[in-house]
C-alpha positions as CSV (number, residue, x, y, z in Angstrom):
1,M,98.4,122.2,79.3
2,I,97.1,118.9,78.0
3,R,100.6,117.7,76.9
4,Q,101.9,118.8,80.1
5,L,99.3,116.5,81.8
6,L,100.0,113.7,79.3
7,A,103.7,114.0,80.0
8,L,103.2,114.0,83.6
9,V,100.9,110.8,83.4
10,L,103.4,109.1,81.4
11,V,106.6,109.9,83.3
12,V,104.7,108.8,86.8
13,S,103.7,105.5,84.8
14,F,107.3,104.7,84.0
15,L,108.5,105.6,87.4
16,P,110.0,102.3,89.5
17,G,107.7,100.9,91.7
18,A,108.5,101.2,95.7
19,P,112.1,99.9,96.7
20,A,112.0,96.1,97.4
21,A,111.3,95.1,101.2
22,P,114.4,93.9,102.9
23,S,114.9,90.2,102.9
24,Q,112.8,88.6,105.7
25,Q,114.8,86.9,108.5
26,Q,114.8,83.3,107.7
27,G,113.5,81.7,110.6
28,P,113.2,77.9,111.7
29,K,112.0,75.6,108.7
30,P,108.6,74.3,109.5
31,S,108.3,70.9,110.5
32,M,107.0,68.3,108.1
33,K,103.7,67.9,110.1
34,E,103.5,71.6,109.8
35,Q,103.6,71.9,106.1
36,V,101.1,69.2,105.5
37,L,98.9,70.8,107.8
38,A,99.0,74.0,106.0
39,I,98.1,72.2,102.9
40,P,94.1,71.5,102.0
41,A,93.0,68.1,101.8
42,G,92.5,67.1,98.6
43,A,95.1,69.1,96.9
44,V,97.5,67.0,94.6
45,V,100.7,66.9,96.1
46,E,104.0,65.3,95.4
47,V,106.0,63.7,98.3
48,R,109.5,62.7,98.3
49,T,110.7,60.2,101.1
50,I,114.2,59.6,102.6
51,Q,114.6,56.6,100.5
52,K,114.1,58.6,97.5
53,E,110.8,57.4,96.5
54,K,108.3,60.1,94.7
55,I,104.5,59.7,95.8
56,K,102.1,61.9,93.7
57,G,98.5,62.0,94.6
58,R,95.6,63.5,96.5
59,L,96.5,64.5,100.3
60,G,94.1,62.5,102.6
61,E,93.9,62.8,106.0
62,A,96.6,63.2,108.3
63,S,97.1,62.0,112.1
64,D,99.9,62.7,114.6
65,Q,102.4,60.1,113.1
66,A,101.7,60.0,109.7
67,F,99.6,61.3,106.6
68,K,97.6,59.5,103.8
69,I,98.1,59.9,99.9
70,Q,95.3,58.7,97.8
71,R,97.1,57.6,94.2
72,V,96.0,55.6,91.2
73,R,98.1,52.4,90.6
74,N,96.9,49.7,87.7
75,D,93.5,51.6,87.4
76,K,92.9,51.3,91.1
77,V,92.9,53.9,93.9
78,E,95.2,53.0,96.6
79,E,96.0,54.9,99.9
80,V,99.5,55.2,101.0
81,S,100.3,56.2,104.6
82,V,103.8,58.0,104.9
83,D,105.3,58.8,108.0
84,F,106.2,62.1,108.9
85,Q,109.8,61.3,109.9
86,K,110.3,59.4,106.6
87,A,109.2,62.4,104.2
88,K,111.9,64.4,103.0
89,S,109.6,67.0,101.3
90,I,106.1,67.9,99.9
91,K,105.1,70.1,97.0
92,V,101.6,71.2,96.2
93,V,101.1,70.5,92.4
94,A,97.6,71.3,92.2
95,V,95.0,72.6,94.7
96,N,91.1,71.3,94.0
97,D,89.6,74.5,92.7
98,S,85.9,74.7,92.9
99,G,83.7,76.2,89.7
100,A,83.0,79.3,91.7
101,S,86.5,80.3,92.3
102,K,87.2,79.7,88.6
103,T,84.3,82.0,87.5
104,G,85.2,84.8,90.0
105,R,88.9,84.7,88.5
106,T,87.6,84.8,85.0
107,V,85.3,87.5,85.7
108,G,88.3,89.5,87.3
109,W,90.5,88.8,84.3
110,V,87.6,90.2,82.3
111,V,87.2,93.3,84.4
112,L,91.1,94.0,84.4
113,G,90.9,93.7,80.6
114,G,88.1,96.1,80.2
115,L,89.7,98.6,82.4
116,A,93.2,98.2,80.4
117,T,91.3,98.9,77.3
118,L,89.5,102.0,79.0
119,G,92.7,103.3,79.9
120,I,94.5,102.9,76.5
121,I,91.4,104.4,74.9
122,L,91.8,107.3,77.1
123,I,95.3,107.8,76.5
124,V,95.0,107.7,72.8
125,T,92.2,110.3,73.1
126,L,94.4,112.5,75.0
127,A,97.2,112.3,72.8
128,A,95.0,113.0,69.7
129,F,93.4,116.3,71.4
130,A,97.0,117.2,72.6
131,N,98.1,117.1,68.7
132,N,95.5,119.2,67.4
C-alpha cells in the first residue's frame, strides 16, 4: 500500500506542469514617458539616447518633457536632464531595495528551504518503511 502511494506521489511530481499560456498579443509599445513613470524613483537605470550615448545613474524626477538622472562624474554628483524625445531606451539595472524587503526575502528562502528539507525527510522515511 505504501509503495503504491509513494509511486503515485513520485509519478505526479514528475508530470509536466500546465500547458504554456498562449502567447499574448503584442499591443503597442509604451511610450518612453510611460516607461520612465513605471520605474520607481531612485532606481538605478541605464538610458541610451538616439545619439548613442549611454547614461547610467539614479532616476530622478520627471516632468512633461524630460526626466532627470543623477550620476557620479569626477567624484561629484551631477544631474542630467534627458528629453523623452531623445531617449531611445531605458533599462532598470537595480531597484533601491529597503532593508525590510531584503529581510522578508531572506525569511522566505529560509522557510522554503526548511519545507523542502522536511519534504525530503518525509519521502526518505516513507521509502524506508516501504522497503521493510
